[in-house]
C-alpha positions in Angstrom: -9.3 -58.6 74.3 -12.0 -59.5 76.8 -11.2 -61.4 79.8 -12.0 -64.8 78.5 -12.0 -64.1 74.0 -9.7 -62.2 72.2 -12.1 -59.9 70.3 -13.5 -60.5 67.1 -11.2 -59.4 63.3 -12.1 -57.4 61.2 -15.1 -59.2 58.8 -15.8 -62.1 60.9 -19.2 -64.1 60.4 -22.0 -63.3 63.2 -22.4 -66.0 65.7 -24.3 -69.2 65.0 -26.6 -67.1 68.3 -27.2 -64.3 66.8 -28.0 -66.2 63.1 -30.9 -67.6 65.3 -32.1 -64.7 66.6 -32.0 -63.2 62.9 -34.3 -66.5 62.4 -36.3 -66.0 65.0 -37.5 -62.4 64.4 -37.8 -63.2 60.6 -40.3 -65.8 61.2 -41.8 -63.5 64.1 -42.1 -60.6 62.0 -44.4 -62.6 59.3 -46.4 -64.0 61.6 -47.2 -60.7 63.1 -47.5 -58.9 59.3 -49.9 -61.8 58.2 -52.1 -61.3 61.9 -52.5 -57.8 61.5 -54.3 -58.4 58.5 -56.9 -60.0 60.2 -58.2 -57.5 62.0 -59.8 -55.3 59.4 -63.7 -56.5 59.1 -63.3 -58.9 56.4 -66.2 -60.2 53.4 -69.0 -59.0 55.0 -71.9 -59.7 53.5 -70.0 -61.8 50.9 -69.6 -64.5 53.3 -65.7 -66.2 53.9 -66.1 -69.3 52.6 -63.5 -70.7 54.5 -60.9 -67.9 53.9 -61.2 -67.0 57.3 -60.3 -70.4 58.5 -57.6 -71.2 56.2 -55.8 -67.1 57.1 -56.2 -68.5 60.9 -54.2 -72.3 59.4 -51.5 -70.2 58.2 -51.2 -67.6 61.8 -50.9 -71.2 63.3 -47.9 -72.6 61.2 -45.9 -69.5 61.4 -46.7 -69.8 65.3 -45.5 -73.1 65.3 -42.2 -71.7 63.3 -41.7 -69.2 65.4 -41.4 -72.0 68.4 -39.4 -74.1 66.3 -36.9 -70.6 66.0 -37.2 -70.2 69.9 -35.7 -73.8 70.4 -32.9 -73.3 68.1 -32.4 -69.9 70.0 -32.8 -71.1 73.6 -30.6 -74.4 72.2 -27.5 -72.1 71.1 -27.6 -70.0 74.4 -27.5 -73.0 76.2 -30.7 -74.0 77.5 -30.8 -77.6 78.1 -33.6 -80.0 76.8 -34.7 -80.8 80.4 -35.3 -77.1 80.9 -36.7 -76.3 77.7 -39.1 -79.4 78.3 -40.5 -78.1 81.5 -41.0 -74.6 79.8 -43.2 -76.2 77.2 -45.1 -79.2 79.7 -43.0 -81.7 78.3 -40.4 -84.5 79.4 -37.0 -84.1 78.7 -37.2 -87.2 76.5 -40.1 -85.5 75.4 -38.7 -82.4 74.2 -35.7 -83.7 72.8 -37.6 -85.8 70.5 -39.4 -83.6 69.0 -37.1 -80.4 68.7 -33.3 -82.3 68.6 -34.0 -82.9 64.7 -35.1 -79.1 64.2 -31.4 -78.0 66.4 -29.9 -80.2 64.4 -31.3 -79.2 60.4 -30.5 -76.0 61.7 -26.5 -76.8 62.4 -26.5 -78.5 59.1 -28.3 -75.4 57.0 -25.6 -72.6 59.2 -22.3 -75.4 57.9 -24.1 -75.7 54.1 -24.7 -71.6 54.0 -21.5 -70.9 54.7 -20.7 -72.4 52.0 -21.0 -70.2 48.5 -23.2 -71.9 45.9 -23.7 -75.0 47.7 -26.8 -73.7 49.5 -30.0 -74.6 48.4 -32.2 -71.7 49.6 -35.9 -73.8 49.4 -37.3 -74.0 52.6 -34.4 -72.4 54.4 -34.8 -69.5 56.8 -34.5 -65.9 55.3 -31.5 -65.3 57.7 -29.9 -67.9 55.4 -31.3 -67.1 52.3 -30.1 -63.8 52.4 -27.6 -61.7 54.2 -27.1 -61.4 57.4 -26.5 -57.8 57.4 -29.5 -57.5 55.0 -31.9 -59.4 57.0 -31.3 -57.7 60.4 -31.3 -54.1 58.7 -34.5 -54.7 57.5 -35.9 -55.8 61.1 -34.4 -53.3 62.1 -36.9 -50.4 59.8 -39.7 -52.7 61.3 -39.2 -52.7 64.7 -38.8 -48.6 64.3 -41.8 -48.8 62.2 -44.3 -50.4 64.2 -42.3 -49.1 67.7 -45.2 -48.0 70.2 -44.7 -46.2 73.7 -44.0 -48.6 76.3 -41.5 -50.2 73.9 -38.5 -51.7 76.1 -35.9 -52.0 73.2 -35.2 -48.0 72.0 -32.4 -46.6 69.3 -32.7 -46.8 65.3 -30.4 -50.5 65.2 -32.4 -52.8 68.1 -31.9 -55.9 66.0 -28.6 -55.1 64.4 -26.9 -53.4 67.7 -27.2 -57.0 69.6 -26.0 -59.2 67.2 -22.1 -60.4 67.9 -19.2 -61.4 65.4 -17.3 -64.9 66.1 -14.3 -64.8 68.1 -10.5 -65.9 66.1 -11.4 -68.9 68.2 -14.6 -69.7 66.9 -14.1 -68.6 63.8 -11.2 -71.0 63.6 -13.7 -73.8 64.3 -16.4 -72.1 61.7 -13.7 -72.7 59.0 -12.8 -76.1 59.3 -16.7 -76.9 59.6 -16.5 -75.2 56.1 -14.3 -76.9 54.9 -15.3 -80.3 55.7 -18.5 -79.2 54.1 -16.8 -78.2 50.6 -14.2 -81.6 50.6 -17.7 -83.6 51.3 -19.3 -81.2 48.6 -16.7 -81.6 45.9 -16.5 -85.5 46.6 -12.8 -84.9 48.2 -11.5 -82.6 45.7 -12.9 -79.1 46.4 -11.4 -76.9 43.7 -8.3 -75.0 45.6 -9.9 -71.5 44.4 -12.6 -72.0 47.3 -9.5 -73.8 49.8 -7.3 -70.9 48.9 -9.6 -67.9 51.3 -9.9 -70.5 54.0 -6.4 -70.9 54.8 -6.2 -66.9 53.9 -8.2 -66.0 56.7 -6.4 -68.7 59.1 -3.7 -67.0 58.4 -4.9 -63.9 59.8 -6.7 -65.1 62.6 -3.8 -66.7 63.7 -1.5 -63.4 63.0 -4.1 -61.6 65.3 -4.1 -64.4 68.1 -0.2 -64.3 68.3 -0.8 -60.5 69.2 -3.0 -60.8 71.7 -1.7 -64.1 72.8 0.4 -64.9 76.5 4.6 -65.1 75.2 4.2 -69.1 75.4 1.3 -69.7 73.1 2.4 -66.6 70.6 4.8 -68.8 68.8 2.7 -71.2 68.3 0.1 -69.2 66.4 2.9 -67.6 64.6 3.8 -70.9 63.7 0.2 -71.7 62.4 -0.1 -68.5 60.8 3.0 -68.8 58.4 1.8 -72.3 58.0 -1.4 -72.2 56.4 -0.5 -68.6 54.2 2.4 -71.3 52.7 -1.1 -73.8 51.8 -2.9 -70.2 50.7 0.5 -69.8 48.6 0.5 -73.2 47.5 -3.2 -73.2 46.2 -3.4 -69.8 44.3 0.0 -71.0 42.4 -2.6 -74.1 41.2 -5.7 -71.3 40.2 -3.0 -69.7 38.6 -2.9 -70.6 34.6 -0.1 -71.7 33.0 
């Protein structure tokens, strides 16, 4: 247990901040790879016929995506709209008006992505369309493959090693959001088979908190764990064929 927060329980999901970093890394890698293709001499005598401009426009689009992902990471990191506006050379209100919808959409995608089978992958960042661990391994390999002398980050897992997982308190809030998404997605009647794993995980988290909490709080966590276990058993019974 850390000085401020309990340690993550085995199997904890990555934090939203870490996932935002993965999204930023994924689009930055795409922009870098695409830009590198413009370095060799191109069409020569045959002419470009606008192809070079089209490629440059694509790089500009990717750069805009990098900027949007960077704003999301900054917000996840606690950077204020005033600070973001100062860096971008605009007022706080202008920064908020321009980028708040992007940050809000990210938060909504995070909740939808947590509900298996309820995500429309079209247009989502790679980090939401693929398992985060797989995205991180791909980025690890990319960084190592393109590493040059003097690069500040060493090691074979420069991306994976920096990722953080949710502590039990944060994960409990996350699970509450997942449950809300399920109730909304299924119009107030989600299948018990989807709710049961949530309750079981909540029981695990409360049991872990009961072991590390001060004596005056341990009993509360133990009671919450027992309640979650009983609810999970009830849900499992509803999914068992007669």
